[in-house]
Phi, psi and omega in degrees: 000146173254124177263121174256129191076043197271358181280351173284175187295322177291319172301316181286327174293329178291322177295328188266013176280119179301145179079014177275193182262158170316124190242142172237145177237137183249113176234170192258336190226159171308317178299313179297323183284326177299317178303323178287320180302332186273003180287155176308142184312321184292348186245009181297119167281168165286114189261125175246132177245136180210128181295329175239142177262081175264167181296329176298307190285326173297317178289330177288316185289322187260016175307128182073002183269136184277344178218145172248134166246114191262099184255351187293144176157174191225156175257326189242125178271135178237181176296332176263348182227097185259151183299321183297323182286311190287340188241293194292317187281324175288332178298320187299305187296320175300313184297315180290324178284329182293318179292323178295325186276348184071028180300132184281327183202145173248139176246121185242137179251105182257204181232136178302146186091351184297136174193132188306331183262010179296139171291349185272116178313313182297311188291323180294317180301317178297321180292321183290318173308316187294314180295328175293311183302309181300328175290346183280190192266347184264136176303145184223137167248114179261121177259108176269116189239156173274208170297145175245125179249131178190160179306124180088349179287142182297328170298325184287320176300322177297310188301308185297317182299321184283322179294330182274350185277162184281323187227138181234134172262122181234131174310126172064027183058026174082036185277337187289146192274138175239150178223061188304144177249138188281128185299325175296327183288322176299318179300312178306317188292312176304313176299322175291320178291321174303326179286351181283116181259012183278163182266013183263148172259153179221147174237116189236130168277110183240110178226179182284179183286341181235138172253120180212159174297152182302322180303318180290324171301317179295326181291315179303312179300325179286324175300320178297329168275002173076039182228158179280149176302143178287161177284139180260127179242123186286145164256120182296136184288329179301315176298326171295320183292326183289315178300315188293328186286325175294316186292336186283354168282348171284157172298319181240070183300141178284336184203136179237161179303318183295317181297321181293324186293320184291315180299328181257016180286138177285115176262114184201085174234163176275108180277357184300317176300317176299320184291321172303306180298322182266350179074026183239166175234163187256150164287155174289156183297319181296325179295317184295323177295308185304316180289325186272328187259335183099125174299155179291166179292327176301319180291326184293328187277334187290000000 
């Protein structure tokens, strides 16, 4: 398999999963390549580095690969990283390269809530990229996912910091619905999708077993760490949108309105159709939190 955007936490975890396929990784920078070179020797993939993810570089890296796993994408748009370039244009290149390589399947990781008519620029761009991939000659499994939790994942680190704090500032007091997915389950889904030899394409909403308000997720995370939940102070969403609009004037904004919209999107889907299609099961939310955040000392001693 060729893993595109393999240097992230998910990509590295996928590469280090026992029983997988011989892997190649395509990255864009020397820094990304160094992250993969740091993997244990038994998990070292063949690494191809190309500053631009165009059809030619993808076809060279993916020659002979039965599957492409497309993990590349951005949540926050900057002056130098635009949604059109990071999503649609790379999708066009991936579709062309897969056809040239005779690849059997593309597995694409999208975002829950993506829709071409979405007013959110990120969600609309992700949906257009999925449509481009599905319009190509190679069958596609598109996995639309929410927050992914696993050891080392940025979302897990942020959740742990908030759970350990005395006070947590949350937009709308943490009213948005979260349905976190265990990274192990997403990896199992990717592997199951790669094993699909059919000529059909599928778009699947894959999420964890529970949808709950962010404030409730924070309380569950605190309990997993053996702590009392933090006090929640609400942040007005209007004020955050204003801050994001002003921040967008910067070359590297810390927050954008599209990013805020994705983070505040309510995730509440039935994962069962995806689970049946893929033939996998989910870890419970509490299992996911323990694995992602680290069990409390009291739990480890029990």
